[in-house]
N, C-alpha and C positions, 0 to 999 in steps of 0.2 A: 504494500500500500504506500503510495507517495505521500509526501508531506503537503500541508496546506500553505499557500503563499498569499500574501496580502495584495489586493488589487490596486492598480495605479491609473487605470484608464480614466480620462477626464471627460466631463460633460461637454457635449457639442450641441449647443443650442443658441438661437438668436436672442441673447440676453442683453438687456439695456442696463448698464451699470455705471453710466457717467455720473459725475457729481452734479446734482441738480443745482439750479440757481436760487431756489427758494425752498423753505421747509415744506410747503404744501406739495411740491413736486415729489419729494421723497417720503411722503406719508406722515410727516410730523405736523402737529397743530401749532407748536410754539417755536418761534425763532430764537436763536441763541441770544440775540440782543435782549429779548424779554427776560430770558433766564438770568442774564447778567444783572438786569435792573432789579429783579426779585432778590437776588443775593445781596446787592448793595442796600436795598430798602430794609431787608431783615437785619443786616449787620448794624445799620444806623439805628433801627428801633431798639436793638439789644443794648447798644451804647447809651442811648437816651434813657433806658430803664435803669442803668447803673451797672450793667454787666462789665466785668473786668476783661472778659474775652468771649468770643463767640465764633461758631463756624456754621455755614449754611450750605446745603446742596439741594439742587432742584433738578428733576429728571423727567424724562418722558420715554415710553417704549411703545412700539406698535409692531404688529406682525400678523401673519396668516399661517394657519396650520390646516392641512387637508389630509384625510386618511381614506383609503379604499380597502375593501376586503373582498376577495374572490371576484374581482372585476367590477364591483359595485361601490358607488360612492357611499361612504359610511359617516363621515363627519367633516364639516367645514367650520372653522372657528377663527374669528378675527379678534385679536386682543389689542387693547389700548389702555395704557395706564399712565398716571403721572403722580409725582410725589414731591413733597417739600419736607426736608429734614432740618431741624434747627437744634444745635447744642449751645447752651449758655453756661458760662462759668461765672461764679461769684467767688473770687479767690480760688480755693480748691474744692468748691462744691459745684457739682455739675447737674444740669437738668436737660432732658431731651424731649422734644415734641415733634409731631409730624402732621401733615395735612395733605389732602388731595385737592384742596380748594386754593386757587391762586389769586383770589380777589383781595383787594387792599385790606378789607376788614379781617379776612381770614389770616392774612400775614400777621397782622397785629395780635390776633388771638393766639396764633401758634407761638410767636416769640414770647408773649406774655405767659403762656402755659409753661414753656421751657424755663423761663425766669423764675416763676413761682415754685416749680419743682426744685430748682437749684437752691432757693431760699431755705427749703425745709429738708434738704438732703445733708447727710453727715459729711464732714470734710474728709477728703481722701488725699493723703500727703503726696501722692504721685499723679493726681488728676491734673489735666491741663492740655492745652494745645501743644503740638510739636515745637521744639525750639526753632527760632527763626532761621538759624543757619542750616537746618536740615530741610527746610522747605524748598520745593522746586522754584527756580527763578522763572520769570516770564519766558525766557528763551527755552529753558528745559521743559516747562509745562506745555509749550507750543510745539514741541517736536512732533512732526508728522510721521506716524508709524503705519500709515495706510491700513487703518482698521475699519473703514466704512465703505461698503460696497452694496448700496441698496439694490434689491432684486425686483425689477419691474415684472411681476408675475401675478396673474389673477387666479381665482379658484379653479377655473376650467383647465388652464395650463398646468397647474400644480397637480390636479387629479390625473391628467394625462400622463405626467411624469411618473406618478405613483403607480398607475396601471401598467406602464411599460416595465417598471421595476418588478412588480409582482408577476406579470406575464412571463418575464424572462425566468424568474424563479420556478414558476409552475411548469414551464415547458422544458426545463433542463433535463428532467428524467421522469418517467411515468411513476416512479416511487415517491415523487413529491405529490402528496395526496390532499393537502390542505394548506391553509395560510392563516396566520393571525393578523395579516394585513400589511400594507405598506403606507408610508406617510412622507409628506413633503412639508417643510416649514421654512418660512422666511421671516427672520426677526431682526429688528434694528432698534437702537435707542440712542439718546444723547443726553448730556448732563452739563451742568456748570456748577462749580463750587468755589467757595472763598472763605477766608477767615480774617480775624482782626489783626493778625500778624503779617498781613501783606500778601498771602497766597491767593492767586486767582488762576483757575484753569478748568478746562472741560473739553470734551470731544465726543464725536459720534462713533458708534460701533455697529457691526452687523454680524450675524451668525446664521447660517443656513444649513439645512440638513435634509438628507434623503435616507430612508430606512425601509427594511422589509424583514419579515420573520416567517419563513416557510416551515412546513411540517412534513417530515418524511415518514413513510411506513404507515401501518395500521394497527389498531388495537393496542395491546400492551407493549408492542414493539415500536410505537411511535417515538420519534425524536424531533426536537425542535432546535433550530439555531437561528441566528439573526446576523445581519450586517448593516452597516450604515456608513455614510460619508458626511462629514461636517466641515465646513469651511467658511471663512469670512466672505469670500468672493464666490458666488455661485458658479462662475466659470471654472473654478478649481475643483468642483464636486466630481466624484467619480461618475461615469456614465450609468444611467439607471439599469441598463441591461447587464453591465458588469457587476453592479451591486447585487442584482437579483440572482445571477448565475452563481456568484461566489457564496451568497447566503445559502443557496440550494446545495451547493457542493459541501458546505460545512454540515448541513443537516444530514445529507446522505452519508457522509463519512462516519456519522455516529450510529448508524443502524447496526443491529446485532451487537450492541455493547455487552460487555461481560463484567463480572466482578473479578477482583484479583485478591490473592491471599495477603493477609497482614504481613508487613515486612518493613525494612528500613532500607531505602534506596535513594539514589540521586533523583532530583526533580527538576525538570525544565519548565519554566513558566513561559508560555507564549507571550510575545511582546505586548499585546493589548492587556493581558492579565498582569504582566510584570509591572505595569504602571502602578498597580496597587501597592507594591513593595516600596516604590518611591514615595507614594502618598503616605504610607505608614512612617517613613523616615521624617517627612515634613511634619506630620502630626506630633511625633516624639520630640522634635527639636523646635517646636513653635513656642513662643513666649508664654501663652496661656497655660500649656501643659507643664512648662518648666517652673513657673513661679508658683503654681498650685502643687508642685511635686507629684504630678500625675503622669510621669514619663519614665520609661525604662532607660532613657538616655540622659538622666540628670548629670550635670557637671561633666558633660562630654566634650566641651570646647577644648581643643588642643589634644584630644585623645584619638587614637586610631580605633575606629569602630567598624571600618570596612577594610577589606584586603588592600594591600599596598598598590595593587594594579587598578583600583577603582577610583574614579573621580565623579563628582557631581558638580556640574557647571550651571550657571544661571545667566540668561541674557534677556532682560526685559524689553530690549529695543529691536527685536527681530521684526522687520516689516511683515505685516499681515499675521504675525504670531497670535495664537489663540490666548496666550497669557501675557501679551505685550502691553505695557503701560508706561507712560512717561513719568507718572507719579503714583503713589499708593492712595488708599482711601482717605488718608489724612492730609494729602498734598505734599508728602515727603518725596523727594527725588528718588528715582530708582536707578540702580547701577548694576552693570555686569560684574560678576564675582565668582570666585571659587568657593562653593559651599563646602565641598569635601575635596581635599587634595591628597592623592596617594593614600587614601583611606583615613586621613586625619580631618576631624571636624574643624573647619576654619571659621564658621559663622552660623548663628542661629537665624530663625525667622521671627523678627521682633517688630511690634508696633511701638509707638512712643510710650504707651502705658506699660506694656509688658517689659520694655527695656528698662524703664525706671524702677519697676518692681525688682528687677534682677541686678540693678546697679550698672547697667550697660547702656549703650546708645542704640537708638532705633536703626534697623536695617532697611526700613522702607517696605515693610510687609504687612501693614494694616490692610487686610483684604486677601492675604494669601500669597503663594509663590508665583513666580513669573518665568515661564519658559525654562523649566528645569530639564536637564539632560543627564542621565546616568550613563557613564562610559567606562570602558576598560582599556587600559593601555596595551592589553594583549590582543585586542580585537583586530582582525585583519579584514580588508575589504571583501574577501570571499567567504567570510563567516556568516553565510546565509542560514536559513532554518535547517536545511539539509545538513550543513556542516555542524550546526549545534546539536542535531540529533545524533550525529556520529560521536560528538564529544560526550553526550549523555550515555551512549553505549547501551546499557540495560537499566531501565527505570521508567519513570512516569513523565509523560508530556502533558501538562495541564493547560486546557483551553477554556475552562470555565470554573468559577468559584462561586459557592453559595454560602449564605449565612454571614453573620457578623462576629465570628469567633476570634476577635483580637482584643487582648487586654493590654492597653497602652501603659498601664502602671508597671506590670511585670514583664511585658513583652511576649507572654504566652500566645501562641497562634494555633488555631484549630478551625479549619474550614472544610465544608463539603466541597467535593471537586469532581470534575469529569474531564476526560481527555483520552489519551491513548497510551497503551503499553508499548514500550520500545524494546526491541531485542536486536543486538548486533548493529545498533545505530540506525535502525529502520523501524517505522511504525508497523507493529504486528497486528493489533486489533484495538477497537475502541473500548473504553472502560467507563463505568458509572457507579453510583452509590458507594463512593469511597470518601474517606476523610484524610486530609494531610495535616500533620501537626509538627510543631517545633517551637522554638523561641526566637523571636525576631532578632534579638541581639546576636545569637549564635548563627541564625540564618544569614545575617549581614556578613558575618565573618566567613561564612562558608560559600560566598559567591565565587564560583570557580571560573565563570566565563560570562561575557555579555555579547550577544550577537550583533551583527551588522544589519540585521533585519529591523531597523528602527521604525517604531510606530509612535505617532503623537496622539495622545488622548488628553484633550483639554490643554492644560499648561505643562504637561509632563511628557517627556520623550525617553524611550529606552528600547533597546533590542530585547530579544528573548534572554532570560536570565537563568543560568544553571546554578542550582544549589547542590552542593556535593552530597548532602545526606539529610533526609527527613523521614519521619515516621509515617507510614501509610497504613491506615486501618481499613481493611476490606472484609472479605468473607472469612 
């Protein structure tokens, strides 16, 4: 049985993605100029009330989502939302309030509500806006990272794309017997933010996707799998036929799954699944987990917690990147950095608040990580999935994880899994109803190889990851 490969074919459609000249053209109701004025008005109101500091963010989102199932239109949903968020500080007492009403009277009421909450909130010695020197300058905040590509698509065209995707899946093989449906979504938003320490900034973003979930087989032997493509620019989406066929091939490859005996074996995480390991690392080294002492990686700064051949890099300024941002949720500048270098932790993920709790300086991560990449210095350009299976030799190739069995305090890891048993470096047969277990701290140490089959999921990129040994609970 051959290995599965990730599709790269791109969408070929007459898409209109030029930058429009007015908000109405790209589906927004409010121009940036109005957002800027709302921010200035709210900051002025907060100062007039006696606030020592304040921050304001105003945003709007809009989108279209369409789903089909078995060739029939199932759902058409248009979403539109707007929000105003205000934080007011009276010394080191903080109050927050929000509203979806942008009228002058509502602005006053929202700022007043935040101010009144601050008046009666207990003092927090580390509460406050970021230090001025950490805030993005106008030039930094205005960096164009090419994050906005509005998709001029209506419900009919979206439904046609979804049907093409599902049809391709259903026609791949007669053993594809059913479908949970296919969907297309076009989403976009924009915001503007500012605070009393001089920060001003905002931008528009888009995110579009295409997905399908076919079912193979019948009765107790049925197997389901899914695939999707998600991009900021719809022109970069994988072709609907390619997504459909690949999803079908994944479902077909799982037919006649077996159980395997309980053992201790090497485990290869498929690249889309391996992103979860990177996510676990971020969770364990984020400020909130660290200052609450709810992490198995406490006091890991400067310590080697990954093998010497492993690095984790971060670049928030990749054009069109799914995790790209010129500044974080507090207006702090973002910078490219080595998160882990040769296995050694060089930096945490800190907001201003969590940094102060830890006696450190913000890393510009209010809101999360930005374009992380897990890499190995041993990876060669030809280390594709087939090469990684050969490195695995005999063991488990995991393509799906179930459940939430991760204890971030202790690092204990236990997840339901499905995938393939590998013998002699080749897929032998599909497996299901198994559990893999270990401890994340040891699992990180046991990373033997990272593939060149890099997959980006959200803000995290990694190839397949080989863990030298884990416990497998089967029959």
